[in-house]
C-alpha positions in Angstrom: -48.9 -2.5 36.4 -46.6 -4.8 38.5 -43.4 -3.0 39.7 -41.3 -5.3 37.2 -43.4 -3.9 34.2 -42.8 -0.5 35.6 -39.0 -1.2 35.9 -38.6 -2.7 32.2 -41.0 0.3 30.2 -38.5 1.9 27.9 -35.4 0.1 29.3 -33.2 -2.0 27.0 -33.8 -5.6 27.7 -31.4 -8.5 26.2 -32.9 -12.1 26.1 -29.7 -14.0 26.8 -30.4 -17.6 25.5 -33.8 -17.7 23.7 -33.9 -21.5 23.8 -35.8 -24.0 21.7 -38.8 -24.9 24.1 -41.0 -21.7 23.8 -40.4 -19.9 27.0 -37.8 -17.4 25.6 -40.3 -16.7 22.6 -42.8 -15.9 25.2 -40.7 -13.6 27.3 -40.1 -11.9 24.3 -43.4 -11.0 23.0 -44.4 -10.2 26.7 -41.2 -7.7 26.8 -42.1 -6.1 23.7 -46.1 -5.7 24.5 -45.1 -4.1 27.8 -42.8 -1.2 26.6 -39.7 -2.8 26.5 -36.6 -2.4 23.9 -35.4 -5.8 23.2 -32.7 -7.8 21.6 -31.8 -11.7 21.4 -28.5 -13.2 22.6 -28.0 -17.1 21.7 -25.2 -19.3 20.9 -27.4 -20.9 18.1 -26.7 -19.1 15.0 -30.3 -20.1 13.6 -31.7 -18.2 16.6 -29.4 -15.2 16.6 -27.2 -14.5 13.6 -24.8 -12.6 15.8 -24.3 -15.3 18.4 -23.5 -14.0 22.0 -21.1 -11.0 22.3 -19.8 -8.5 25.0 -21.4 -5.7 22.6 -24.8 -7.2 23.4 -24.0 -6.6 27.2 -22.8 -3.2 26.7 -25.9 -2.4 24.7 -28.4 -3.8 27.5 -30.2 -2.3 30.8 -31.3 -5.6 32.0 -30.4 -9.0 31.2 -33.2 -11.9 31.1 -30.9 -14.8 31.5 -32.2 -18.5 30.1 -32.0 -20.6 33.5 -30.3 -23.1 31.4 -27.3 -20.7 31.1 -24.8 -21.3 34.0 -24.1 -18.2 36.4 -20.4 -18.8 35.5 -21.0 -18.1 31.6 -18.0 -15.4 30.7 -20.7 -13.2 29.5 -23.0 -13.4 32.4 -19.9 -12.7 34.7 -18.8 -9.6 32.6 -22.4 -8.4 32.9 -22.3 -8.5 36.6 -19.0 -6.8 36.6 -20.9 -3.8 34.9 -23.6 -4.2 37.8 -26.1 -5.0 35.2 -29.2 -6.9 36.6 -29.6 -10.4 35.8 -32.6 -12.1 36.1 -34.8 -15.1 35.3 -38.5 -14.6 34.4 -39.8 -17.2 36.8 -38.1 -15.7 39.9 -39.7 -12.1 38.7 -42.9 -13.7 38.5 -42.9 -15.0 42.1 -41.7 -11.9 43.1 -44.2 -9.5 41.8 -47.1 -12.1 41.5 -50.8 -11.0 42.5 -51.7 -14.3 43.2 -50.9 -16.9 45.7 -47.7 -19.1 44.1 -47.2 -22.8 44.8 -43.9 -24.0 43.9 -43.3 -27.5 43.4 -39.6 -29.0 43.4 -37.8 -32.0 43.5 -35.5 -34.2 41.7 -38.5 -36.5 40.5 -42.3 -36.0 40.5 -42.6 -32.2 39.8 -44.5 -32.3 36.6 -47.0 -35.0 37.8 -47.3 -33.3 41.1 -47.8 -29.7 39.3 -50.5 -31.3 37.1 -52.4 -33.2 40.1 -52.7 -30.0 42.0 -53.5 -27.9 39.0 -56.4 -30.3 38.1 -57.6 -30.5 41.7 -57.8 -26.9 42.1 -59.5 -26.4 38.7 -62.4 -28.6 40.2 -62.2 -27.1 43.6 -61.8 -23.3 42.4 -63.1 -23.2 38.8 -61.1 -20.9 36.5 -59.0 -19.8 39.5 -55.9 -21.6 38.4 -52.9 -20.9 36.1 -49.7 -23.2 35.7 -46.1 -22.6 34.2 -42.2 -22.7 35.4 -40.5 -25.7 34.1 -42.8 -26.7 31.8 -42.1 -26.7 27.6 -43.9 -23.9 25.9 -44.3 -21.5 28.8 -43.3 -18.1 29.7 -42.7 -17.0 32.9 -43.4 -13.6 32.0 -46.6 -14.4 30.4 -47.9 -15.5 33.5 -48.2 -11.9 34.5 -51.2 -11.4 31.9 -52.3 -14.9 32.5 -53.1 -14.4 36.3 -55.6 -11.7 36.0 -58.5 -12.7 37.7 -57.0 -15.5 39.2 -56.2 -17.0 42.7 -53.3 -19.7 42.2 -50.1 -20.1 40.1 -48.8 -23.5 40.0 -45.2 -24.0 39.2 -42.8 -26.6 38.6 -39.5 -25.2 39.4 -36.2 -26.8 38.3 -32.9 -25.9 40.2 -31.5 -24.3 37.6 -34.8 -21.9 37.9 -34.4 -21.9 41.5 -30.6 -20.8 41.4 -31.7 -17.0 40.5 -34.5 -17.1 43.4 -31.2 -16.7 45.8 -30.3 -13.5 43.6 -34.0 -12.0 44.4 -34.1 -13.7 47.8 -37.8 -14.7 47.1 -39.6 -18.1 47.6 -43.3 -19.1 46.8 -45.9 -18.7 49.0 -46.6 -22.6 49.2 -43.7 -25.1 48.6 -44.0 -28.5 48.0 -40.5 -30.7 48.2 -41.3 -34.3 46.6 -37.8 -35.7 46.9 -33.7 -35.1 46.3 -31.6 -37.8 44.5 -28.4 -37.0 42.5 -29.1 -34.8 39.5 -27.0 -32.4 37.1 -23.7 -33.1 38.3 -22.6 -32.3 35.2 -23.4 -28.7 36.0 -22.9 -28.7 40.0 -19.8 -29.2 41.6 -21.4 -31.4 44.3 -24.9 -32.5 45.7 -24.4 -29.9 48.4 -24.5 -27.0 45.2 -27.4 -28.9 43.9 -29.5 -29.3 47.2 -28.6 -25.5 48.0 -30.2 -24.4 44.7 -33.4 -26.3 45.4 -33.8 -24.9 48.9 -34.2 -21.4 47.5 -38.1 -23.0 47.1 -38.2 -22.3 50.9 -35.5 -20.5 52.4 -37.1 -16.9 51.8 -40.3 -17.7 52.7 -42.7 -15.2 55.1 -43.5 -16.8 58.3 -47.0 -17.5 57.7 -46.2 -19.5 54.0 -46.2 -23.0 54.2 -43.7 -25.9 53.1 -45.0 -29.1 52.5 -42.1 -32.2 52.0 -41.8 -35.9 51.8 -41.2 -37.0 55.3 -40.1 -40.5 53.8 -37.2 -39.1 51.6 -34.0 -37.8 53.4 -33.3 -35.1 50.8 -36.6 -33.8 50.9 -36.5 -33.7 54.8 -33.2 -31.7 54.6 -34.6 -29.1 52.2 -37.1 -28.6 54.8 -34.9 -27.4 57.2 -34.0 -24.4 55.3 -37.7 -23.3 55.2 -38.5 -20.2 56.7 -42.1 -20.8 56.6 -44.5 -23.4 58.4 -43.4 -27.0 57.9 -46.0 -29.9 57.0 -44.8 -33.4 56.1 -46.7 -36.0 53.6 -46.2 -39.8 53.2 -47.4 -41.9 50.3 -48.6 -44.2 53.1 -51.4 -41.9 53.4 -52.9 -42.6 50.1 -51.8 -46.2 49.8 -55.4 -47.5 49.3 -56.6 -44.5 46.7 -57.7 -45.7 43.6 -55.4 -44.4 40.7 -54.1 -44.9 36.9 -50.7 -44.1 37.9 -48.0 -46.7 38.4 -45.7 -47.3 41.2 -44.8 -46.2 44.5 -43.2 -43.0 43.7 -46.6 -41.8 42.2 -48.3 -42.3 45.6 -45.8 -39.8 46.7 -47.0 -37.4 44.4 -50.6 -38.1 45.1 -49.7 -37.6 48.8 -48.2 -34.4 47.9 -51.3 -33.1 46.5 -53.1 -34.5 49.4 -51.6 -32.1 51.8 -52.0 -28.9 49.9 -55.8 -29.9 49.6 -56.0 -30.7 53.4 -54.5 -27.0 54.0 -57.0 -25.5 51.3 -59.8 -27.2 53.2 -60.8 -29.5 49.7 -62.7 -32.4 50.7 -61.1 -35.8 50.3 -63.9 -37.1 48.1 -62.9 -34.3 45.5 -59.2 -35.3 46.0 -59.8 -38.7 45.5 -61.9 -38.4 42.5 -59.5 -35.9 41.2 -56.4 -38.8 41.4 -58.9 -41.4 40.2 -59.9 -39.4 36.9 -56.1 -38.3 36.2 -54.5 -40.3 33.5 -50.7 -38.9 33.9 -48.5 -36.6 32.3 -47.0 -37.1 28.9 -43.4 -38.4 28.6 -43.8 -39.8 32.6 -44.6 -43.4 32.3 -47.0 -42.6 29.5 -48.8 -45.9 27.8 -48.6 -44.8 24.2 -50.1 -47.8 22.5 -50.7 -51.4 22.4 -49.7 -53.0 19.0 -50.0 -56.8 18.5 -50.2 -57.4 22.1 -47.1 -55.2 23.2 -47.5 -52.2 25.2 -45.2 -49.3 24.4 -44.5 -46.8 27.3 -42.7 -43.6 27.0 -40.7 -42.4 30.1 -38.5 -40.5 27.9 -38.1 -37.9 31.3 -36.2 -40.6 32.7 -33.2 -38.5 32.8 -31.4 -39.8 36.0 -30.6 -43.5 36.8 -33.1 -42.9 40.1 -35.7 -42.3 37.6 -35.2 -45.4 35.4 -35.1 -47.5 38.7 -38.8 -46.0 39.9 -40.0 -47.2 36.2 -38.4 -50.8 36.2 -39.9 -50.9 39.9 -43.3 -50.0 38.5 -43.3 -52.7 35.8 -45.9 -55.4 35.7 -45.1 -57.3 32.5 -42.2 -58.4 30.9 -40.4 -55.7 29.8 -37.9 -54.8 27.2 -36.1 -51.4 28.6 -34.7 -49.0 26.2 -31.7 -47.5 28.1 -28.7 -45.1 27.5 -28.0 -41.5 26.7 -25.1 -38.8 27.6 -23.5 -38.6 30.6 -24.5 -36.3 33.7 -22.1 -37.8 36.0 -24.4 -39.3 38.1 -24.0 -42.5 40.3 -25.5 -45.6 38.7 -24.8 -48.5 40.9 -28.3 -48.4 42.4 -29.9 -48.6 38.8 -27.2 -51.8 38.0 -28.6 -53.5 41.2 -32.1 -52.9 40.1 -31.2 -54.6 36.6 -29.6 -57.7 38.5 -32.7 -58.1 40.3 -35.8 -57.4 38.6 -37.9 -59.9 38.1 -39.7 -58.3 34.9 -36.9 -57.2 33.1 -36.9 -59.4 29.8 -34.3 -57.7 27.5 -32.4 -54.6 27.4 -31.9 -52.2 24.2 -29.2 -49.8 24.5 -29.6 -46.1 22.7 -26.6 -44.6 21.8 -24.4 -44.0 25.2 -21.1 -43.3 23.6 -20.1 -40.9 26.7 -20.9 -43.7 29.3 -18.5 -46.6 29.1 -18.7 -47.3 32.6 -22.4 -47.7 32.7 -22.4 -50.0 29.6 -19.6 -52.1 31.0 -21.3 -52.6 34.5 -24.6 -53.3 32.3 -23.3 -55.9 30.5 -21.4 -57.4 33.7 -24.7 -58.2 35.3 -27.0 -58.7 32.3 -24.8 -59.5 29.0 -27.5 -62.4 28.4 -30.6 -59.8 28.2 -28.8 -57.1 26.0 -30.1 -57.4 22.6 -27.7 -54.6 20.9 -27.1 -51.2 20.6 -28.9 -48.6 18.3 -28.1 -45.2 17.0 -31.6 -44.0 16.6 -34.9 -44.5 17.9 -36.3 -46.2 15.1 -33.5 -48.7 15.3 -34.2 -48.8 19.1 -37.6 -49.7 18.6 -37.0 -52.2 15.8 -34.5 -54.1 17.9 -37.0 -54.1 20.9 -39.6 -55.5 18.8 -37.5 -58.3 17.5 -37.8 -60.0 21.1 -41.4 -58.6 22.2 -44.3 -61.0 22.6 -48.1 -60.4 23.0 -48.2 -59.5 27.0 -44.9 -57.8 27.1 -44.2 -53.9 27.4 -41.4 -52.0 25.4 -40.2 -49.2 28.1 -38.4 -46.2 27.0 -36.9 -45.2 30.4 -33.2 -44.1 29.2 -31.7 -43.1 32.7 -29.6 -40.7 31.1 -29.7 -37.2 29.2 -30.6 -37.0 25.6 -27.9 -34.9 24.1 -25.9 -37.4 22.4 -28.5 -38.2 19.7 -31.6 -35.9 20.5 -32.2 -32.0 20.9 -33.6 -32.7 24.2 -35.7 -35.4 26.3 -38.6 -34.3 24.7 -37.3 -34.8 21.2 -36.5 -38.0 22.1 -40.0 -38.6 23.5 -41.8 -37.4 20.7 -39.5 -39.3 18.0 -40.5 -42.5 20.1 -44.5 -41.9 19.9 -44.3 -41.0 16.4 -42.5 -44.4 15.5 -44.8 -46.1 17.8 -48.1 -44.5 16.2 -47.1 -45.4 12.9 -46.3 -49.3 13.4 
């Protein structure tokens, strides 16, 4: 029994923000199995008919908060005014885990790097690794049971999750910082606040812990300066000749991150190179979904920032019809507009939704008016518009560059709709 399991036995635990990705449901099931008395609080009345109330806070001994709920939520502030403990499940796991935790954070590349590392460790140390964190359908608390008999937990850590690492003064044993670009400025007051949450991945490490950082990204270098562990850098140039199915320079950076860890764990270069060669990529990250009538369909729905779309456009190797747009995150898009202006592979543009980003639409029209096919209000309509101008040898790329909440439940809903429609063609 870990210390947290003992702490919650017989206690009233409120799941504050169940969410729709499965993590909250998994946490609830784990708490029920391990002796807690549980209730759910969620603003979505289809998940919790009573919504969110002060009475729920009064009832609880402990709150387990969904990372998507900001700390300045009035009921979270109310709970803290009553000195109620407010936790997030992945922070609790890192604090009490019996395995070595490997945390991967950054604005881009987290999922691919986690998947690469997990694949490598599974080959090097069969049956010894689990993964979780900011991955749809995974529960932070369920990792306590999953870790039995294992040696490593590879965790994708978002800034929202890391925010509450500050509360527990905890960081993973090994931290990997892929990069830092503007993101989530609809939630953070400044880039400094966003960076501060990323720094929780390294700020509380022990002196013998490890921090690996991308030496070619200024933001990653800046985050590394907060590390209290041992610093080591990596660079895409170190794996420039490795054979990979992953497109783009940014994926070389992800591979380099994996290789830096492999060396620290004395894993051979031969095995690392073979892992990279065999790795086909992560769903929804520049995923090649299908080729229909000579047109390749690529799903990059997790591109929720202008920087991510820049990377996807730079990775294009054939004439590309680009589906872009979505909801505002208050991020700068000048660099993306410049990429649109200069990208030689960009053939046509379909705008998806985007009623809340008029400045972006105006700038896009100013540099590429002749390439804009039209605006769609559904994924089906967007794909139909793209197909009207696609020819054999072209690619249709969904890489929106913005959040999905204007038309979709989340970016995964957006991506699933794209895949379902493409596979029905």
